[in-house]
C-alpha positions in Angstrom: 247.4 -123.2 37.8 249.0 -125.8 35.6 245.5 -127.0 34.6 244.5 -123.4 33.5 247.7 -123.0 31.5 247.0 -126.3 29.8 243.5 -125.2 28.9 244.8 -121.9 27.6 247.4 -123.7 25.4 244.8 -126.0 24.1 242.6 -123.1 23.2 245.5 -121.3 21.5 246.5 -124.4 19.5 242.8 -124.9 18.5 242.6 -121.4 17.2 245.8 -121.7 15.3 244.7 -124.9 13.7 241.4 -123.2 12.7 243.4 -120.3 11.2 245.7 -122.6 9.2 242.8 -124.6 7.9 241.0 -121.5 6.9 244.0 -120.1 5.0 244.7 -123.4 3.3 241.1 -123.5 2.2 241.2 -119.9 0.8 244.8 -119.8 -0.3 245.3 -116.3 1.1 243.9 -114.4 4.1 244.1 -110.8 5.3 244.9 -110.0 8.9 241.7 -107.9 9.2 239.7 -111.0 8.2 240.5 -112.6 11.6 237.9 -110.6 13.5 235.1 -112.7 12.0 236.9 -115.8 13.1 237.4 -114.6 16.7 241.1 -115.0 16.4 243.6 -112.4 17.6 246.1 -111.1 15.0 249.0 -112.1 17.3 248.4 -115.7 16.2 249.5 -114.8 12.7 252.9 -113.8 14.1 253.2 -117.0 16.0 252.5 -119.1 13.0 255.0 -117.1 10.9 257.7 -117.7 13.6 256.9 -121.4 13.5 257.3 -121.5 9.8 253.7 -122.5 9.1 252.7 -119.3 7.4 254.6 -116.6 5.5 253.7 -113.0 4.8 253.3 -112.4 1.0 252.3 -108.7 1.3 251.1 -106.1 3.7 248.5 -107.9 5.9 248.4 -110.8 3.5 249.4 -114.4 4.6 249.7 -117.7 2.8 250.8 -121.2 3.9 254.6 -121.7 3.5 254.0 -124.9 1.5 251.9 -123.1 -1.0 253.6 -123.0 -4.4 252.8 -119.4 -5.2 251.7 -119.2 -8.8 252.5 -116.3 -11.0 248.8 -115.5 -10.7 248.9 -115.2 -6.9 248.4 -111.5 -7.0 245.3 -112.0 -9.2 243.7 -114.1 -6.4 244.5 -111.4 -3.9 242.9 -108.7 -6.1 239.8 -110.9 -6.6 239.3 -111.0 -2.8 240.0 -107.3 -2.3 238.1 -105.7 -5.2 234.5 -107.0 -5.4 233.2 -106.6 -8.9 236.7 -106.1 -10.3 237.7 -107.9 -13.5 241.4 -108.6 -14.4 242.0 -106.8 -17.7 244.5 -105.5 -20.3 248.2 -106.4 -19.6 247.4 -108.7 -16.6 244.7 -110.5 -18.6 247.2 -110.8 -21.6 249.8 -112.3 -19.2 247.3 -114.8 -17.8 246.3 -115.9 -21.3 249.9 -116.2 -22.4 249.4 -113.5 -25.1 252.3 -111.2 -24.2 255.9 -111.1 -23.1 255.1 -108.2 -20.8 255.2 -108.9 -17.1 253.3 -106.0 -15.5 254.3 -104.9 -12.0 250.8 -103.7 -11.3 247.6 -105.8 -11.6 245.4 -104.2 -14.2 241.8 -104.4 -13.0 238.6 -103.0 -14.6 235.9 -101.5 -12.3 232.5 -100.4 -13.4 232.4 -96.7 -14.0 230.7 -94.8 -11.2 232.1 -97.1 -8.5 234.6 -95.8 -5.9 238.2 -96.4 -6.5 239.3 -99.6 -4.7 241.4 -98.8 -1.5 244.0 -101.6 -1.7 247.5 -101.2 -0.4 248.7 -104.6 -1.8 249.2 -105.7 -4.5 249.6 -102.5 -6.5 246.7 -101.8 -8.9 246.2 -100.1 -12.2 242.5 -99.3 -12.1 240.6 -98.9 -15.4 237.0 -97.7 -15.5 234.8 -99.6 -17.9 231.0 -99.1 -18.6 228.1 -100.8 -20.3 228.8 -103.9 -22.4 232.5 -103.1 -22.4 232.5 -103.9 -18.7 229.9 -106.7 -18.7 230.8 -108.8 -21.7 233.6 -111.3 -22.1 234.1 -112.2 -18.5 235.5 -115.6 -17.6 235.8 -117.1 -14.1 239.0 -119.0 -13.2 239.9 -120.7 -10.0 243.3 -119.6 -8.7 244.6 -120.9 -5.4 241.0 -121.7 -4.4 239.8 -118.2 -5.2 237.3 -117.4 -8.1 239.0 -114.7 -10.2 237.1 -112.8 -12.9 239.2 -112.2 -16.0 238.3 -111.0 -19.5 238.7 -113.7 -22.1 241.4 -113.5 -24.8 239.3 -112.0 -27.6 237.8 -109.3 -25.3 241.2 -108.5 -23.9 242.7 -108.0 -27.4 239.9 -105.6 -28.3 240.5 -103.8 -25.0 244.2 -103.4 -25.8 243.3 -101.7 -29.1 240.9 -99.4 -27.3 243.5 -98.5 -24.7 246.5 -98.7 -27.1 247.6 -95.3 -25.9 248.1 -96.8 -22.4 249.5 -100.3 -23.3 251.1 -99.5 -26.7 250.0 -100.5 -30.2 252.9 -102.9 -30.4 251.5 -104.8 -27.4 248.0 -104.9 -29.0 249.3 -106.2 -32.3 251.5 -108.8 -30.5 248.4 -110.0 -28.6 246.3 -110.2 -31.7 248.9 -112.2 -33.6 249.4 -114.6 -30.6 245.7 -115.0 -30.1 245.3 -116.0 -33.7 248.4 -118.3 -33.7 247.4 -120.0 -30.5 243.8 -120.2 -31.7 242.5 -118.7 -28.5 239.5 -117.2 -30.2 237.5 -117.5 -33.4 237.5 -114.6 -35.9 233.8 -114.0 -35.3 234.6 -113.6 -31.6 237.3 -111.1 -32.4 234.9 -109.0 -34.6 232.2 -109.3 -31.9 234.4 -107.8 -29.2 235.9 -105.2 -31.5 232.3 -103.9 -32.1 231.5 -103.9 -28.4 234.6 -101.9 -27.7 233.9 -99.7 -30.8 237.2 -100.7 -32.3 235.9 -102.5 -35.4 237.1 -99.9 -37.8 240.5 -99.7 -36.1 241.0 -103.5 -35.9 239.4 -104.5 -39.3 242.6 -104.1 -41.4 244.6 -106.0 -38.9 242.0 -108.8 -38.6 241.8 -109.0 -42.4 245.5 -109.3 -42.7 245.3 -112.5 -40.5 242.7 -114.2 -42.7 
């Protein structure tokens, strides 16, 4: 009997080690991802009790030694919203172009796709189409996860396009900061202004900066 218990404990420890290694490799993991690993969800609770893992959101776990970056929620969204692109206020924050700290993660989804069903983190979904969706996407590694984020110039143009949602003051602040920090060339700014059909709106502000 003791031999069987020992084997059972060895198997459990092996599964927990596998789980920890997987989470450390990915940075984050969802409880529903465990099925593909053949690991019962109860193991998550055991590792939380031992202080090895911590729950960072509903069904989302990270290693306790992880230094959660401000962009942690962006990594979670990248895993949960295939095809999503971090945009507007969240992209501005990532690029250091705003003092705003949005509670929700702003994410662009191609028009025609279903609304993402995500319970955590909270999302602000925007529907983009054509070049406005496809152009200006950068890929950044955050906590081992590849996150798609619109670049600085594209994000500024998007903020002017959706100024009724983010505020004209936020768009103007972003434009000034983008220029001051030299995040983008003027020709890039004009390029994305045209793609977003904001060239006429942005032209006087761009000219004022030259």
